[in-house]
Every structure is written in C-alpha cells, then in structure tokens.
C-alpha positions, 0 to 999 in steps of 0.5 A: 636564337642561333640564326638571327637577322643582322637587322635584329642583332644591330638593333639590340646592340643599338638599343644596349648603346642607347641605354648607357645606365643599363648592364648587358643583362638589362638591355638583353632581357628586353628582346629575350636574348641571353646576356652573353649573346648581346656581349658577343654581338656587341664586341663584334660590332665594336660598340661602346658606350661613352665613359665618364660624364657627357655632359657639364652639369647644368647650373640649377638642378631641374626643379621635381617635375622637370626630373620626373618629366626626362625620367619618364620621356627617357623610359617611353624612349627605352620602352618604344625601341624594345617593343620594336625590336620584340615586333622585328623578332616576332615577325622572323619568327613567324617566318615573315620577311625579316628586316 
C-alpha cells in the first residue's frame, strides 16, 4: 500500500484515535495495513490519544446489563468504522474514485 489515498490514511488515523484501549497493531489489523505504516501516519498527522483518566468514575458502578450494553455498543462502533475503511479501500483498489 505505497500509494494510499489521503482519505484512507485520515480514516485509519481517526480509527486509531477513537479506540483508546487498542494498540497500533490491533487498529492496523482492521483495515489490513502494517502497524508501522499506521504508526507513521499517526506521527505525520500529529495525532495522539488522551492519556490518563477521561472522566471521573461514576458514583455507582454500572449494572451488569449496562456494562454489557456499553461494551456491545462500543464493539459495534469499532466494527462499523473498520467496515467503512475497508469499503473505501476496496473501492480504491478496484479502480473506482477514492473519496
């Protein structure tokens, strides 16, 4: 993937930023790029993820149903983002216009 469209790179970097708990290797596996390529794109974009705690802990711990629901929603969001990146990449490599 030497000549990836800029939008594909931007989408991959956005996916990295949105998945704070995932490693670069895990994020790079979704769109099928090498971890080093993603690492270079992230550095070039100046993207970073927030460090430390994002928010104060809730007063009450979530119920098991709430925790499972939150985890499932997060997984759906990650899968949808990965699918969108793969869809765009497939169009680009099939010779269609890359957007």
